[in-house]
Structures are given as structure tokens and as C-alpha cells.
C-alpha positions in Angstrom: 6.3 -24.0 36.7 8.6 -22.5 34.0 6.3 -23.0 31.1 4.6 -20.1 29.2 0.9 -20.4 28.2 -0.2 -18.6 25.1 -3.9 -18.2 24.5 -4.7 -17.4 20.9 -5.8 -18.8 17.6 -4.4 -19.8 14.2 -6.7 -17.3 12.6 -5.4 -14.5 14.8 -3.1 -11.8 13.3 -1.1 -11.1 16.5 -1.1 -14.6 17.8 0.9 -15.6 14.7 3.4 -12.9 15.5 3.9 -14.1 19.1 4.0 -17.8 18.1 6.7 -17.2 15.5 8.8 -15.3 18.1 8.3 -18.0 20.8 9.3 -20.8 18.5 12.4 -18.8 17.4 13.3 -18.0 21.0 13.1 -21.7 21.9 11.3 -21.3 25.2 9.0 -24.0 26.6 5.4 -22.9 25.9 2.0 -24.3 25.2 -0.6 -22.7 23.1 -4.3 -23.1 24.0 -7.1 -22.1 21.7 -9.1 -19.1 23.0 -12.5 -20.8 23.2 -15.6 -19.1 24.7 -14.7 -20.8 28.0 -11.1 -19.4 27.9 -12.5 -15.9 27.3 -15.0 -16.2 30.1 -12.6 -17.8 32.7 -9.2 -16.3 31.9 -9.1 -13.4 29.4 -12.0 -11.3 30.6 -11.2 -11.5 34.3 -7.5 -10.7 33.7 -7.6 -8.3 30.8 -11.1 -6.8 31.0 -12.0 -7.1 27.3 -12.1 -9.9 24.7 -8.7 -9.8 23.0 -6.0 -12.3 22.0 -3.2 -13.1 22.3 -2.8 -13.3 26.0 0.2 -14.8 27.7 0.4 -16.3 31.2 4.0 -16.1 32.3 5.7 -18.6 34.6 4.5 -17.5 38.0 1.1 -16.5 36.8 1.6 -12.9 35.5 -0.8 -12.1 32.6 0.5 -10.1 29.7 -1.6 -8.8 26.8 -0.4 -7.2 23.6 2.0 -8.9 21.3 4.9 -6.4 21.7 4.5 -6.5 25.5 4.6 -10.3 25.4 7.8 -10.2 23.4 9.3 -7.6 25.8 8.3 -9.7 28.8 9.8 -12.9 27.5 13.0 -11.1 26.4 13.4 -9.6 29.8 12.9 -12.8 31.6 15.0 -15.1 29.4 18.0 -12.7 28.7 19.1 -14.9 25.8 21.3 -14.1 22.9 20.8 -13.0 20.2 18.1 -10.5 21.2 14.9 -10.3 19.3 15.1 -6.5 19.2 18.4 -5.4 17.5 20.9 -4.0 19.9 22.6 -1.7 17.4 20.9 1.7 17.0 20.0 2.0 13.3 18.8 -1.5 13.0 16.7 -1.1 16.2 15.2 2.1 14.7 14.4 0.3 11.4 13.0 -2.7 13.2 10.6 -0.5 15.0 9.6 1.3 11.8 8.8 -2.1 10.2 7.0 -3.2 13.4 4.8 -0.1 13.1 4.1 -0.8 9.4 3.3 -4.5 9.9 1.1 -4.1 13.0 -0.8 -1.0 12.0 -0.8 -0.7 8.1 -0.6 -4.2 6.6 -3.9 -4.6 8.5 -5.5 -3.1 5.4 -4.6 -5.8 2.9 -4.9 -8.5 5.6 -8.4 -7.5 6.5 -9.5 -6.7 3.0 -8.5 -10.0 1.5 -10.0 -12.0 4.4 -13.4 -10.4 4.3 -13.6 -9.8 0.6 -12.3 -13.1 -0.7 -12.3 -15.5 2.2 -15.4 -14.6 4.2 -17.3 -17.9 4.4 -14.0 -19.7 5.2 -13.3 -17.2 8.0 -16.7 -17.8 9.5 -16.0 -21.5 9.7 -12.6 -20.8 11.3 -14.1 -18.5 13.9 -16.8 -21.0 14.7 -14.5 -23.9 15.1 -12.4 -21.9 17.5 -15.3 -20.7 19.6 -17.2 -24.0 19.7 -14.9 -26.9 18.7 -17.5 -29.6 19.7 -20.3 -28.1 17.5 -21.3 -29.4 14.1 -19.9 -27.6 11.0 -23.2 -25.8 10.3 -23.4 -24.7 13.9 -19.8 -23.5 13.8 -20.5 -21.5 10.7 -23.4 -19.7 12.4 -21.4 -19.0 15.5 -18.5 -17.9 13.5 -20.7 -15.6 11.4 -22.0 -13.9 14.6 -18.5 -13.5 16.0 -16.9 -12.6 12.7 -19.2 -9.7 12.0 -17.4 -7.4 14.4 -14.1 -8.1 12.6 -15.7 -7.6 9.2 -17.2 -4.4 10.6 -13.7 -3.0 11.1 -13.1 -2.6 7.4 -14.4 1.0 7.1 -12.6 1.8 10.4 -9.3 0.9 8.7 -10.2 2.7 5.5 -11.2 -0.3 3.4 -14.0 0.9 1.1 -14.9 0.2 -2.6 -13.1 3.5 -3.4 -9.8 2.3 -1.8 -9.8 -1.4 -2.5 -8.2 -1.0 -6.0 -5.3 1.0 -4.4 -5.0 -1.5 -1.5 -4.6 -4.4 -4.0 -2.1 -2.5 -6.2 -0.1 -1.5 -3.1 -0.1 -5.0 -1.6 1.0 -6.7 -4.9 3.8 -4.1 -5.2 4.8 -4.8 -1.6 5.0 -8.6 -2.4 7.2 -7.8 -5.4 9.5 -5.5 -3.2 9.7 -8.1 -0.4 10.5 -10.8 -3.0 13.4 -8.8 -4.4 14.7 -8.3 -0.8 14.5 -12.0 -0.1 16.6 -12.7 -3.2 19.5 -11.1 -1.3 18.7 -11.7 2.4 16.9 -14.6 4.1 15.3 -12.3 6.7 14.4 -8.6 6.9 17.7 -7.3 8.5 20.1 -10.1 7.5 20.8 -13.7 8.3 18.4 -14.2 11.2 14.9 -13.1 12.2 14.3 -10.1 14.5 11.3 -8.1 15.8 10.5 -6.9 12.3 10.2 -10.4 10.9 7.9 -11.5 13.8 5.7 -8.4 13.2 5.5 -9.2 9.4 4.3 -12.7 10.3 1.1 -11.3 11.8 -0.5 -10.2 8.6 1.5 -12.4 6.2 0.9 -15.7 7.9 -2.4 -15.5 9.9 -4.3 -13.8 7.1 -2.6 -13.5 3.7 -0.8 -16.9 3.6 -3.2 -19.0 5.6 -6.5 -17.8 4.1 -7.2 -19.8 0.9 -7.7 -17.1 -1.7 -5.0 -14.7 -0.5 -2.7 -17.7 0.1 -3.0 -18.8 -3.4 -2.3 -15.3 -4.6 0.9 -15.1 -2.5 2.2 -18.4 -3.7 1.5 -17.5 -7.3 2.9 -13.9 -7.2 5.6 -14.2 -4.5 6.7 -17.8 -3.8 9.8 -16.4 -2.0 7.5 -14.6 0.4 5.5 -17.7 1.0 8.7 -19.6 1.7 9.8 -16.9 4.1 6.4 -17.1 5.9 6.8 -20.9 6.3 10.4 -20.6 7.6 9.7 -17.7 10.0 6.5 -19.1 11.4 8.2 -22.4 12.0 10.8 -20.6 14.2 13.8 -21.0 11.9 16.7 -19.4 13.7 18.7 -18.4 10.6 22.2 -19.3 9.6 23.9 -15.9 10.4 23.3 -12.7 12.2 21.9 -9.3 11.3 24.0 -7.3 8.9 27.4 -6.2 10.1 28.2 -2.7 11.2 24.6 -1.8 11.9 23.8 -1.7 8.2 20.4 -1.7 6.6 19.8 -3.6 3.4 19.2 -1.3 0.5 16.5 -3.7 -0.7 14.3 -2.6 2.2 14.2 1.0 1.0 11.2 0.5 -1.4 9.2 -1.0 1.5 10.1 1.9 3.8 9.3 4.4 1.0 5.9 2.9 0.6 5.4 3.2 4.4 6.4 6.8 4.4 4.1 7.5 1.4 1.0 5.7 2.7 1.1 5.3 6.5 3.0 8.3 7.7 0.5 11.0 6.5 -2.3 9.1 8.2 -0.3 9.1 11.4 0.3 12.8 11.2 -3.4 13.5 10.7 -4.2 11.2 13.7 -1.6 13.0 15.8 -3.3 16.3 15.1 -6.6 15.0 16.4 -4.7 13.5 19.4 -3.2 16.8 20.2 -6.6 18.5 20.4 -7.9 15.7 22.6 -4.8 15.6 24.9 -5.0 19.3 25.4 -8.3 18.8 27.4 -7.3 15.5 29.1 -5.4 15.0 32.4 -2.4 12.7 33.0 -3.5 9.1 33.3 -6.6 9.6 31.2 -7.4 6.6 29.0 -7.4 7.2 25.3 -10.5 6.4 23.2 -9.8 3.8 20.5 -10.6 6.4 17.8 -10.5 10.2 17.6 -12.7 11.0 14.6 -12.1 10.7 10.9 -9.0 11.1 8.7 -8.5 10.4 5.0 -6.0 8.0 3.7 -4.4 7.9 0.2 -3.2 4.6 -1.3 -2.0 4.3 -5.0 -4.2 7.2 -6.3 -7.2 6.1 -4.3 -8.6 8.0 -1.3 -11.1 7.3 1.4 -12.1 7.9 5.0 -10.8 6.0 8.0 -11.0 6.2 11.8 -8.1 8.1 13.5 -7.1 5.1 15.6 -5.0 5.9 18.6 -3.0 2.7 19.0 -0.8 3.3 16.0 0.5 6.4 17.8 1.9 4.2 20.5 3.8 2.1 18.0 5.0 5.4 16.4 6.2 6.6 19.8 8.5 3.5 19.9 10.0 4.6 16.6 10.7 8.1 17.7 12.1 6.9 21.0 14.5 4.6 19.0 15.6 7.6 16.9 16.1 9.8 19.9 18.2 7.2 21.6 20.8 7.1 18.8 24.2 8.7 19.1 25.0 11.4 16.5 26.8 9.1 14.1 23.9 6.7 14.0 21.4 9.5 13.8 23.2 10.9 10.8 23.0 7.6 9.0 19.3 7.4 9.9 18.7 10.8 8.5 20.3 9.8 5.2 18.1 6.7 5.1 15.0 8.8 5.8 15.8 11.3 3.1 16.2 8.5 0.6 12.8 7.0 1.4 11.2 10.5 1.6 10.7 10.2 5.3 12.6 13.3 6.4 9.7 14.8 8.3 9.9 11.9 10.8 13.2 13.3 12.1 11.4 16.1 13.9 7.9 14.6 14.3 7.0 13.9 18.0 3.7 13.3 19.7 2.6 16.2 21.9 2.3 14.0 25.0 3.7 10.6 25.9 1.6 7.5 25.9 1.8 4.5 28.3 0.0 1.2 28.7 -1.9 0.8 31.9 -4.2 -2.2 32.7 -4.0 -3.3 29.1 -5.2 0.1 27.9 -3.6 3.2 26.4 -3.3 6.2 28.6 -1.6 9.6 28.8 1.6 9.5 30.8 
């Protein structure tokens, strides 16, 4: 059977990312809701912990993690154009934006869901887990299941002290992205790529689809809402990525925000990782968190957990930089200097990370 099966949910951040990619890629797939029975019978036996999305490939191989799913489908299908840009600077920037979307836009996505859309979210979680239950029963089931997601807010750094900064930053991001979309239909030009699919995760599944944040997006940034609708539907675009490996200048405010907010948190996390890795053997599985860091967003400051998975996404960024020839690297350096990201040129993790059995480990 040549059909892909995606187990996920409309309410799920990373399912939205994969769904948009699969629609754009044009492969034959079915999406099945990750009910309690699916978790029990398919996800837990194959992955070992409750997580979505999970893909069953033609032939039966199970793949978990949104980026791994995209990589697996790209390798199997070998279709053109590629989802991951094949020119060096665009590949580097796509990975940078992938890191930002997957591991930093989580803050506004989770904040707006659990601050302004909490009761709605409980109903959504309950309908997913127990589709045959009554609405009140679904709400109670969803409240029980949703508490662990709401409990992630302080882990991410969402506190009363940081919420004003998160909202200012998100609204500024919407304005920057809107200005970009006045000039380009997608992030790197005339068609979607990995960066667009990554942005769909937070911007569709949480910030567009949840009622209160969706109304905010449509009011403040209708161009972004239109991009969400087009990209989530699988629109292929009417052109290609920018010619000559160029990067739109309109992306620079977004990249500068990433360097200003996310990169310092990654550096602090990497310091804790270095101390942990110095005592660990090759093959050791990483803990999900390594202690506490402090994050700074728009003149607000608060604690967050030093989460390890963002380091794996960061490693993909530095790998893309290191793979560039000298000409592309010089252009990347100029871009990084303009967005105040020059320290990234020499920043590297002390030890490499790999994914083993759906977990993060030391190489």
C-alpha cells in the first residue's frame, strides 16, 4: 500500500505543520484523529510515549517528529521542487526560521490558547479523545488531558511578568510578517518551503484556529490570516524561491527578533548542556530539561526551563552554515551582522545530538 497515514489532530501544533507539507507535496495520505484508542494501540507501542504527529509510512515504518516525517517523505518521493531549499543560503535561513517557529513561537501560541481560549481548548481536547461522548463529558475529559499542556506555560517562560512582552512581541511579529507578505506570497519567494510549513504549526493550529487569537490575527494581520489559509490548504505557489539564492530583505526584522529573543536563551541552555554532557557517555539520552534559564522579551524577564530539544533544531542551523561554500558563507555573515546575529557564526554545541528511538541522545 502506497498511502501514508498521519495520526494527529486539528488542535495540534506540529500536526498542522505536517498536514500543510503533505498537502503541498501532493502525496496520497489519510489523517486519522489520535483518539485514546489510537494512543493505546499504535502510538504508545511504536513510539513509547504519548505524542503526535506520528506517521506510518507505506510499508509500515513508523516515524515520529514533524521534521523527521518531512525528511522521510522527501527521501522516499524525490519530487521537485524540494521542501528544503537546495541552495545554501536559503537552506540556512529556512533552518533558522524552522528553529524560530518550532521552538520560540510556542510562547505566543501557548499563551494565547491557555490565557484566552482555555474552555474552548478543553472542548477540543475532549472531542478528540472521546468523540462519542456528550459535550459535557468531552469538556471534563479535555480538561483532564489539557492540564498537562497548560502546565507547560511556566516551562516555556510564560508568566504574568513576561506576558506583556510576549503580546507586544507577537503583535510586532504579525506586523513584520504582514509587510513581508506585501512583497512575497511565501517566506522565501513564490512557493512554500520548510520555513512556511514550520510557521503553520503555531500560526494555524493555535493562533488562527483558536477563536480569540484567530480574531486578533484577522483584525491586526489579515494578510497573515490569508497566508495561513493558503499554506495550510497546500497551495503550491505560482513561482519558485527567490533567484540566485537571495533572501528577502523583508525577513530581516523577523530574523532580528529571533536573534534578540531566542538566541540568548539557546546560548544559556547550551551552557547547561555542556556541563551535563561532560559527565555523560556517548548514546546517553538527554533529559527534556536541564535546569532554569531566564528569558528576555520586550523589556520583560522571567524564568524558563532549559529545554534540550531546541538545541537539536539549532544544530541543524549550524550544520547548514558549515555546509556552505565560502561565497555563500560570506553572504550569510553579512545577513547575520545586519540582524545582530554575528555570534551564531562561531557558536557550536560542545557535542553532537542524534535522534534514537524517538528520543534525543548524545552522538
